[in-house]
C-alpha positions as CSV (number, residue, x, y, z in Angstrom):
1,M,27.8,23.0,6.6
2,K,27.9,22.7,2.8
3,S,24.6,23.2,0.9
4,Q,24.7,19.5,-0.2
5,D,24.8,18.5,3.5
6,I,21.4,20.3,4.1
7,P,18.7,17.7,3.9
8,T,15.9,18.4,1.4
9,T,12.3,18.5,2.4
10,E,11.8,15.0,1.0
11,E,14.8,13.7,3.0
12,R,13.4,15.2,6.2
13,E,10.0,13.7,5.5
14,I,11.5,10.2,4.9
15,R,13.5,10.6,8.2
16,A,10.3,11.3,10.0
17,L,8.7,8.2,8.3
18,I,11.6,6.1,9.5
19,E,11.4,7.6,13.0
20,G,7.7,6.6,13.0
21,T,8.7,3.0,12.3
22,V,11.1,3.0,15.2
23,I,8.4,4.3,17.6
24,A,5.9,1.7,16.3
25,C,8.4,-1.1,16.9
26,Q,9.3,0.1,20.4
27,N,5.5,0.2,21.2
28,K,5.0,-3.2,19.5
29,D,2.2,-1.6,17.4
30,A,1.9,-3.5,14.1
31,A,-1.1,-1.3,13.0
32,A,1.0,1.9,13.5
33,L,3.9,0.3,11.7
34,T,2.0,-0.9,8.7
35,A,0.0,2.3,8.4
36,Q,3.1,3.7,6.9
37,Y,3.4,0.9,4.3
38,A,2.0,0.9,0.8
39,E,-0.6,-1.8,0.1
40,D,1.9,-3.4,-2.3
41,V,4.9,-3.3,0.0
42,V,7.4,-6.1,-0.3
43,A,9.7,-7.1,2.5
44,F,12.8,-9.3,2.4
45,D,13.1,-10.2,6.1
46,L,15.9,-12.0,8.1
47,I,13.8,-15.1,8.5
48,N,11.9,-17.4,6.1
49,P,10.1,-17.1,3.7
50,M,12.1,-15.4,1.0
51,Q,9.6,-12.5,0.9
52,Y,6.5,-11.1,2.4
53,A,4.2,-9.3,-0.1
54,G,1.5,-6.9,0.7
55,A,0.6,-4.9,3.7
56,D,-1.4,-7.6,5.3
57,A,1.4,-10.2,5.1
58,V,3.9,-7.7,6.5
59,A,1.4,-6.8,9.3
60,Q,1.1,-10.5,10.2
61,R,4.9,-10.8,10.3
62,A,5.2,-7.7,12.5
63,T,2.6,-9.0,14.9
64,Q,4.4,-12.3,15.2
65,W,7.7,-10.6,15.8
66,F,6.4,-8.2,18.4
67,S,4.7,-11.1,20.3
68,S,8.1,-13.0,20.4
69,W,9.4,-10.4,22.9
70,E,9.1,-10.7,26.6
71,G,8.2,-7.2,27.7
72,A,9.8,-4.2,26.2
73,F,12.8,-4.4,23.9
74,T,15.3,-1.9,22.4
75,Y,14.9,-1.1,18.7
76,E,17.4,1.4,17.2
77,I,18.4,2.7,13.8
78,H,22.0,4.0,13.4
79,D,23.9,5.7,10.6
80,L,20.7,6.4,8.6
81,S,21.4,7.7,5.1
82,V,18.5,9.1,3.1
83,T,18.4,10.1,-0.5
84,A,15.3,11.4,-2.2
85,S,14.2,13.2,-5.3
86,G,10.6,14.0,-6.3
87,D,8.4,11.1,-5.4
88,T,11.1,8.5,-4.8
89,G,13.4,7.9,-1.9
90,F,15.6,5.3,-0.4
91,C,17.6,4.9,2.8
92,H,19.9,2.5,4.4
93,S,21.0,2.0,8.0
94,L,22.5,-0.3,10.6
95,N,19.7,-1.5,12.9
96,H,19.9,-2.9,16.5
97,V,17.6,-4.9,18.6
98,K,18.1,-6.0,22.2
99,G,15.8,-7.7,24.6
100,T,14.6,-11.1,25.8
101,Q,12.4,-13.4,23.8
102,T,9.4,-15.1,25.3
103,G,11.4,-18.4,25.6
104,G,14.0,-16.6,27.7
105,Q,16.7,-16.2,25.0
106,A,18.6,-12.9,25.2
107,I,19.0,-11.1,21.9
108,D,21.5,-8.4,21.1
109,M,21.7,-8.2,17.3
110,W,22.6,-5.9,14.5
111,W,21.6,-6.1,10.8
112,R,21.7,-4.0,7.7
113,A,18.5,-2.5,6.3
114,T,17.5,-0.8,3.1
115,V,14.1,0.9,2.8
116,C,12.5,2.3,-0.4
117,C,9.8,4.9,-0.4
118,R,7.3,6.4,-2.7
119,K,5.3,9.7,-2.3
120,T,1.7,9.5,-3.4
121,D,-0.8,12.3,-3.0
122,G,1.6,14.2,-0.7
123,K,2.3,11.2,1.7
124,W,5.4,9.0,1.9
125,W,4.9,5.3,1.9
126,V,7.3,2.4,2.5
127,T,7.3,0.3,-0.6
128,H,10.2,-2.1,0.0
129,L,12.2,-3.3,3.0
130,H,15.3,-5.4,2.8
131,S,17.1,-6.7,5.9
132,S,20.2,-8.8,5.8
133,V,23.2,-10.0,7.8
134,P,26.6,-11.0,6.4
135,F,27.6,-14.6,6.4
136,D,30.8,-16.5,6.7
137,M,31.7,-17.9,3.3
138,E,33.6,-20.8,4.8
139,T,30.9,-22.1,7.1
140,G,27.8,-20.8,5.4
141,K,26.6,-19.5,8.8
142,A,25.1,-16.1,9.4
143,S,27.5,-13.6,11.2
144,L,25.1,-12.6,14.0
145,D,27.7,-11.5,16.4
146,L,29.0,-8.5,14.3
147,K,28.7,-5.0,15.7
148,P,29.5,-1.7,13.9
């Protein structure tokens, strides 16, 4: 292993923060999820509106999303890449969710995610979330069936 392949302390801390978000999602725990978010967090989600601003708005969105699942669901993060220096960090990943929604619709979906973080008083906070899926330029429709 090369020295540049060894994660820094900041990168390890951000990975732990992201793992905490996975656990919170798997437990459908909006309070645990947003406890890791800065008060001024901004989220660009897969659904309308264009953005959610502030921890309260993101918590409401998370609560709505968690309640849309019938029972447990799978939530995974793959290919997580983390970069950090000082009090700033960012990461990107391919995320996967699989389960059944309350209306009975089976979901097995992948999307791209970017997360930006800031360290304040020794604690890392999620400050920005951006989720996206590619779309077909000819049809204008989202490419929801893609898998890595």
